[in-house]
C-alpha positions in Angstrom: -65.8 27.6 -5.2 -63.1 25.9 -7.0 -61.3 28.5 -9.2 -62.1 31.3 -6.6 -59.2 33.3 -5.2 -58.7 32.0 -1.7 -56.4 34.8 -0.2 -59.3 35.9 2.3 -60.1 32.2 3.2 -58.4 32.2 6.5 -60.4 35.2 7.7 -63.5 33.3 6.6 -62.7 30.2 8.5 -62.0 32.1 11.7 -65.5 33.9 11.4 -67.3 30.5 11.1 -68.0 28.3 14.1 -65.6 25.8 15.1 -66.0 22.6 13.1 -66.3 20.1 15.8 -66.7 16.6 14.4 -67.5 13.2 15.7 -66.5 9.7 14.4 -67.6 6.2 15.4 -65.2 6.3 18.5 -63.9 9.8 18.7 -64.7 13.4 19.1 -62.6 16.3 17.5 -63.2 19.3 19.4 -61.6 22.8 20.2 -58.8 22.9 22.6 -59.6 23.9 26.2 -57.3 25.3 29.0 -57.7 22.1 30.8 -55.9 20.1 27.9 -52.6 21.4 29.0 -52.1 18.1 31.2 -52.7 15.9 28.1 -50.5 17.9 26.0 -47.8 17.8 28.5 -48.3 14.0 28.8 -47.9 13.7 24.9 -45.2 16.0 24.2 -43.0 15.1 27.2 -42.8 11.7 25.7 -39.6 11.2 23.5 -41.5 8.6 21.2 -43.7 11.6 20.0 -41.2 14.3 19.8 -38.7 12.4 17.9 -40.9 12.4 14.8 -42.5 15.9 15.5 -41.3 19.4 14.9 -42.3 20.5 18.5 -39.7 20.2 21.0 -40.2 18.0 24.0 -42.4 19.9 26.5 -40.7 20.2 30.0 -43.3 22.1 32.0 -46.8 22.5 32.4 -46.4 26.2 31.4 -44.7 25.1 28.2 -47.9 22.8 27.5 -50.3 25.6 28.5 -48.7 28.0 25.8 -48.9 25.1 23.3 -52.6 24.8 24.1 -53.1 28.3 23.8 -51.4 28.7 20.5 -53.4 25.6 19.0 -56.7 27.2 20.2 -55.9 30.4 18.5 -55.4 28.7 15.0 -59.0 28.8 14.2 -60.1 32.3 15.3 -57.1 33.8 13.7 -57.6 32.1 10.4 -54.2 30.4 10.4 -55.4 26.9 10.5 -57.5 24.7 12.6 -56.4 22.4 15.3 -58.6 19.8 16.8 -58.3 17.9 20.2 -58.8 14.2 19.7 -60.8 12.5 22.6 -62.6 9.2 22.9 -66.4 9.6 22.6 -67.0 8.3 26.3 -64.4 10.7 27.7 -64.7 13.8 25.5 -63.0 16.1 27.9 -59.8 14.0 27.9 -57.6 14.7 25.0 -55.5 11.8 23.5 -53.9 13.6 20.8 -54.5 16.2 18.2 -54.9 16.9 14.5 -55.4 19.9 12.2 -54.5 21.8 9.2 -52.3 24.8 8.4 -53.8 27.3 6.1 -50.5 28.7 4.9 -50.9 27.5 1.3 -54.8 28.5 1.3 -54.4 30.8 -1.7 -53.4 27.7 -3.8 -56.3 25.5 -2.3 -53.9 23.6 -0.2 -53.5 22.8 3.5 -50.9 20.9 5.4 -52.0 18.2 7.8 -50.3 17.4 11.1 -51.3 15.3 14.0 -50.1 13.5 17.2 -51.4 10.9 19.6 -50.5 9.7 23.1 -48.6 6.5 22.6 -50.7 4.7 25.0 -53.5 5.0 22.2 -51.2 3.8 19.2 -52.2 0.8 17.2 -55.9 1.1 17.8 -56.8 3.0 14.5 -57.5 6.2 16.4 -55.3 8.3 14.4 -56.6 6.8 11.0 -60.2 7.5 12.3 -59.4 11.2 13.4 -57.6 11.8 10.1 -60.3 10.5 8.0 -62.7 12.7 9.7 -60.5 15.8 9.5 -59.9 15.1 5.8 -63.7 14.7 5.1 -64.2 18.1 6.6 -61.7 19.9 4.6 -62.8 18.2 1.3 -66.6 19.2 2.2 -65.8 22.8 2.4 -66.3 23.0 6.2 -63.1 25.1 6.6 -64.3 28.3 4.8 -62.2 27.5 1.6 -62.3 25.3 -1.3 -59.7 22.6 -0.3 -58.3 20.6 -3.5 -55.0 19.4 -2.0 -53.9 18.2 1.4 -50.1 17.8 2.2 -48.2 16.3 4.9 -44.8 16.1 5.6 -42.9 13.2 7.5 -39.5 12.3 8.4 -38.6 9.5 5.8 -37.8 6.9 8.7 -41.2 7.6 10.3 -42.8 4.1 9.4 -45.9 4.7 11.3 -46.8 8.0 9.5 -45.8 6.4 6.3 -48.3 3.5 6.8 -51.0 5.8 8.2 -50.7 8.2 5.3 -50.8 5.6 2.7 -53.8 3.9 4.3 -55.6 7.1 3.9 -54.8 7.4 0.1 -51.9 9.7 0.4 -49.0 9.4 -2.3 -45.4 10.1 -1.7 -44.3 12.9 -4.0 -40.7 13.0 -3.0 -38.2 14.0 -0.4 -37.6 17.6 0.4 -33.9 17.8 1.3 -32.9 19.7 4.5 -36.4 21.4 4.2 -37.0 22.5 7.7 -35.4 22.8 10.9 -36.6 20.5 13.7 -34.9 20.4 17.1 -32.2 22.8 15.6 -31.5 20.4 12.9 -32.1 20.7 9.1 -33.9 17.5 8.3 -35.2 15.8 5.0 -39.1 15.5 4.8 -41.2 13.3 2.7 -43.9 15.2 1.0 -47.2 13.3 0.8 -50.4 14.5 -1.0 -54.0 13.6 -1.1 -56.0 15.4 -3.9 -59.9 15.9 -3.8 -61.2 13.0 -6.0 -58.1 10.5 -5.2 
């Protein structure tokens, strides 16, 4: 499908079954309402929200709304968001990852991710993202993906190492590019192209 106009790709994505994935140690699955406790645990932690565009979650109702928004991404064709869980505990989310399809017309998707700090430094984020990237480049998202982008705050060393280990290249810094927590922040732009 390279070269095919992708303006309708989001609608195609939502019409397909959700692309659940499995890696050696993880499952990447659809979000369920019961994931609100895990989302609350992750996004009430300042170590996570300091580097994320989602504000700190203060109630289970906030977490429920975030879970509902994430679950709606695939059916609406706006993106895909996987709940990450250990294979031996597939109902207990430890994080999430996914793609925004906002630039689908150009064959590009934007990657974002989060992980419970209790699971940091074990290679889970890298394993989950490698599975998601493979899914995108294999055409399982209802579009021909040729470019995956990721945006990080320049001081986020963990994300810098993670993206570099997956083959992403930093293209530059977008100055005061987005508002996170009511502040205009600089964001480093990273990319991975099909075939890199």
